[in-house]
N, C-alpha and C positions, 0 to 999 in steps of 0.2 A: 405500091399497093401491097397489102399483106397477103400472104399465101394461106392456104387452108391449114398448113402445118405449123403456122406461127400465130399465136394469140397475142394481139396487141393490147396494151393497156388503154384506158379511156382518158380523155381530157375533160376534167370537171371544171365548169365555170362557177367559181365560188364567190358569191357577193360578199361585200364587206360593209359593216355598219357605217352610217353617214356621219358619225361623231361618237362621242363618249356615251353611247346608249347601252343598256343591258342587252346582250346578245339573245338571251332567252325571250325577250319581248319582240325581237325582230326576225329571228331565224327559226325554221322548223327543226325538230330533233334530228332529222335525216342529215342536215348539213354537218353536224358534229360527228356523226357516225362516219361520213365520207372523209372528213379531215383527219379523223383518227387513223384511217388506213392509208394515208398518203404521206410520203416523205419528200417527194419531188414537187417543187412549186416554181411557177413562173410569176414573178411579182414586179410591181412598179417601183417599190421601195422596200429594201430588205429589212430595215429597222422596224418600219410600221407593220410589215407583214408578220414578222416574228412576234410583235406585240399583239397583233390580232389573233394569231394562232394560240398564243399563250392565254389570251383572254377566253377563247373558246374551250381550250383543253390545257389547263394548267399543268397537268401531269405528263403531257407529251414531251419527249426528249428533244430539246432544241439542237444539241450537237448532231443528231441524226438527220436533220433537215438539209436538203440540197436545194438551194435557191438560185434561180437565174434571174438577173435583173433585166426588165424590159421597159425602157424609157427613152427619152430623146438622145441619150448618149450611146444607146445600143447600136452596134453595127448590124445592118440588114443581113449580112452574110452569116452572122452568128445565130440568128433566130431559128433556122431549121434544126440546128443541133439541140435546141431546147426540148425538142420532141423525141429525142433518142430514147429516153426512159420508157416512153410508151411503146416504141418499137421493140424494146427489150422485155415488154410484158408488164411494166409497172404503170399504175395510174398516176396521172399528173393533175395538180390543181393550178388553175389560173386565177390569180387574185388581182383585182383592181385596187387602186389606192383608196377608193370609197365607192360604194354602190355596185353596179353590175359590170362584170368584165365584158369588154367588147362593145359597150355602149358609151360613146364619147370617151373612148379609152383605147390605148395602143394594143390591147389584147386582141383586137379584131384581126390583126395580122397573123397571130398564132392560130386563131380559129380557122382562118382561110387555109393555112398550110395543113392543119389537121385534116380538113376535108380532102385536100389534095392527096395526102398520104393514106387516106381511108382509115383514119383514127376516129373512133366514135366520140362525138362531142355531146356532153351531158350538162345542160344548164340547170343550176339549182335556184331555188326560190330565195329572193331577198329584196331589199329596198332599191328602187330606182328613183332618184330624185326627179327625173324628167317625167316619169309616169305618175308618180305621187302628186306632183304639182299639177299635171294635166287633169288628173282625177278631181282635184279640189278646186280647179279654176272656174268651172261653170262654162267653159268654152267648148268648141266643137271637138269632141273626143273621137269623132269618126274621120276627121281630116285635120291633120296637124303636121308641121314640119319643124324639125330641130336644126338650128343653124349654127350652134356653138357660139363662138365669139364674133362680134361685129368688128369692122375696121377701127383702128385706134384714131386714125386721121379724122379730124372733126368734120370736114366737108364730106368725106367718103361715108362716114357713119350716118350723117344726116340724110344723105341720098339713099343709103341702104334702108334706113328706118322707114322713110316715106315710100320706097318701092315695095317693101314687104307689107306695109299697111295696105297699099293698093291691092296686092295679091290676096291678102286676108279677106278683103271685101269681095273681090271678083270670084274667089273660089270658096267663100264661106269657110275659111281655113285658119286655125290658130297657128301663130308663129312663136316658136320657143327659142330662148337665148340663155346663155350664161355669161358671166363676167368674172374677172379676177376679183376676189372678195373685197380687196381694199378700194376697188373702183366701183363698187355697187351703187353707192349714192350718186356718184357722177353719172352713171349709166341711167339710173332712174330719172335724173334731171334731164338728160338728153331725150328720153322717151317723152316726158311731159312737155318739153319745149317743141318737139317736132311732130307729135301725133295730133290728130283731130280731137277736139274736146270730148266727143262722144265715144271715141275708141276705148275699149276696155283694156286695162292693164292688170295682170295678176303678178304679184310678188310672193314667192314662197321661199322661206329660208329656214335653216336649222330643222329640216324635215326629219321626223321621228324622234326629235330631241325634246326635252322639257321646255326649251325656249322656242319651240316651233312658232312661226308666224306665217299666216297665209291670208292674203287680202286681195280681192278683185274689186276694182272700182274704175270709173271712167277717168280719162285724163284730167278733166276739170276737177273731179273730186280728189284726185291724188295731190293737187296743189295745196290742199288743206289737211292732208294726212301726215302725221309725224311718225316716222319709222326709222329706227336705228338699224341700218343694214351693214354698217362698217365691219369688215372682216368676218362676215357671216356667210357661209356658202348659200347661194341663192339661185333660184330659177326665175326667169322673167317670161311672161307670155302676153302677147297682144292679139286682139281681134277687133276688126272694125265691122260693125253690123249694118250701118246706114251710110 
């Protein structure tokens, strides 16, 4: 915990655009001001993080940036050291690969440690594909659950889909999923094959981009809808009402 004689820096949670969109259309001016004053970043991918920072601030010196990689290859024992800059009085930026840090994102571990070390955490405004899809779905925005990825095994996936459909009816609760983009169309097929004909399915992909597609329809209606979802980042939401 920091003492009264030592001023810690802050941990800023900096959202990243969901694709090749104009940052000025997605982020408030404050985000640019914050990034301008930070050289220490915790990032999921160094190359894409540098590209994002350059897109926001072309004039910012790239050699001055100090980046720590946080991904599936990162040793857990290394993570506490990523916050040393804040303990030395410098602000740190936490970047997701896309969307909001800490939401379906490994950055949550850094945020947990920041609270433990009494480092102030400051979330900035930006796009969250989960919330944007939920807003546009027409499903219950007062009760919803995000499940991430469902099992790959066909039998396990079928059982999980049916179980979560039952929960959505019992609790009047929307159920949210994601899938690896190249498996999107197979995932939608699995939903159509295993859900009740009247269960609603929302598919939202390429959110905030020019190619954005959002559609909510019943399972039976989806059998007649043509949608190219291949390799397009997507959110899937289901809810059974009857």
